[in-house]
N, C-alpha and C positions, 0 to 999 in steps of 0.2 A: 504494500500500500504506500503510495506517495506520501511524503512528509506532510503536505497540505491536507491530505486525506486523514492522516493520523490526528493532526491538529483540529480538524473539523469534528472528527468523532469525539475527541476529548472535550471540545467546547459544547457539543450537543449534550454529552453526559453531565457536564457541569451545570448547564442550564436546566436539564431535566431533573437533576437531583434537587436543585434549588426550588424549582416549581413544585415538585412532589412534596417537599417539606411544608408547603403552604396549602396546596389544593389536593394532595394525595396523588398516588400513581395513576389512578383511573382518570384524573383530570388532565393529565399530560397528554397532549395531542400533537400529531405531526405538524399541523398548521400553526399551533401556538409556539412550538419549538422552533420551527423554521423562521417565524417572524422575530423571535427574540434572539436567535443566533445570527440572523441575517443571511440565511441561505434559502434555497428553494425547498419546497416540500419533497421533491425528488432526491435532493441531497441527503435529507434526513432518512428517507425510505431506503436509500442506497446502503446506508450503514446499518439500519434496523428495519428489515423487511416486514416484521410483524410487531404487533403491540407487545406480545409477551417477550420478545427479544429486547425491545426497548426497556421494558420494565425490569427484566433480569439484569441488563447492562447497567441500569440506573442504580439498582440495589448494590451491585458489585462495586460501582464507583463510590457509593456512599460508605461501604465497608472500608474501602481503601482510605478515604478521607478520615473517617473516625478512628481507624487503627493508628494512623499517623499522629493524630491529636491525643490519643489516650494511651494505647499500649506501648507505642514506640517512645513516647515521652517518659513513661514510667519505667522503661526497661533499664535505665541507668541506676535505679535504686537497688539496694541489696535485696535479694530474695527473702520472702517471708513478710513480716509485719511492715518493714519500710516500703517494700514494693506494693503491698496491699494499700497502704496509706497513699502512696504516690499515685496509684491507679485511681483511687477514689478522688483525690485532688484533681487529677487530670480530667475525670468525668465532670466534676463541678466546674472546672474552667471551660470545658466544652459547652456546658449548659449555660454558663454565664455569658459567653461570647461565641455563640454557634456560628459555623461557617455558612449556614443556610438561613434564608430569610424567615422560614417558618419555625425555626428552632430545631429540635432534635428530629432528624429525618425518621429515625426508627420509632419514635413515639407516635408520629403521625401515621406511618404506614402500618404499624402493628395494630393500631385501633381500626384502621381501614380494612385490613385483611384478616384480623384475628378470628372472625367468625366465618371466613370464606375458605373452605378446604380447597387445596390445589397447590400447584408448584410455587406460585408466588408467595403464598402464606408459608410454605415449608422453607423457602429460602430465607425469608425474613426471620422466621423462628430459629433457623440454624445460626444466623448471624447474632441473634439475641443470646442464644445459648453459649456461643463462643465468648461473648463478653462476660457472661456470668461465670463461665468455666475459668477465665483468667483470674477473676476474684477468688473463686473457690480454691484454685490451685495454691494461691498465696496464703489464704486463710488456713488451709490444711498444713502447709509447710510451717507457718507461724506457730501452729499448735504443736507440731512435732519438735520444733526448736525451743518450745517452752516460752515463746514470746507472748502468747495469749493462752488463756485457760482452755482446757479440752473438755470441760464439763458439759458443754452443749455441742451438738453437731455443727461442723463448719458450714453446712448448707443452710442451717437455720440462721446463723450469723450473717451470711451473705444475703439471704432473703431480706433480712431487716435492713442491712446497709443499702441494698439496691432500692428498697422502698423509700429511703430518704432521698435518693437521687430522683426517683420518679415524682415524689411529692414536690421537690424543689422545682422541677420542670413545670409541673401542673400549676403550682402557685404563682410562679413567675410569668408563665405564658397566659394563663386564663384569668388570674386574679390581679395581675400587674403588681405582684408583691416584690418590690425591689430588694427586700431582705431575705428572700427565700433561699438564695445560695448560702448566705451566711448562717441561716438557721439550720440548713442541712449539714453544713460543715461542723457546726457545734454539736448537732445530734450524732454525727459520725464519730467525732472525737470523744464524746461522752460514752458512746457505745463501746468503742475500742478500749477506753480507759477502764471501764467496768470489767472488761475481759482480761486486761493485761495483768501480769503478775507484778506484785510490788517490787 
């Protein structure tokens, strides 16, 4: 594929991901994309012949963006509790200053497709599980290292920590609560302190 074609495809995915964060994947159309990217409808269709290919490509692009902003930023921290905390802080930073106009791409699309069985739902769910698995891996390691108590299952702890992230996004986006990120950070710190050994 020519360099210009690669650049056009990347730009289409950038715009599609941004649009989907606001209006959902179903709302992203070839015509809307073409207009916003500044190309013809045929140019979009040339890269994505079907709606499902466009949706799957958009999800894959969102995964790449979020991975770079969360997992890759946290990777420099020591494994265990430090990396768990770094990952949670990276998630909060992502929610505070999202790269997409609609906020968290996966919050929007998981609500949109959560009750719709099919390939799109499965791919979104897989991406969500991957994010949770990163937290779970570090929580389990922190327990093995004695950095946090092991009196409760690690998956329960991760469930609660992830709930704080979800609440922060909801309160910030829907209720315009400018303190939501700070509240979530405080809740996360308190939760981990209660688990940490003295």
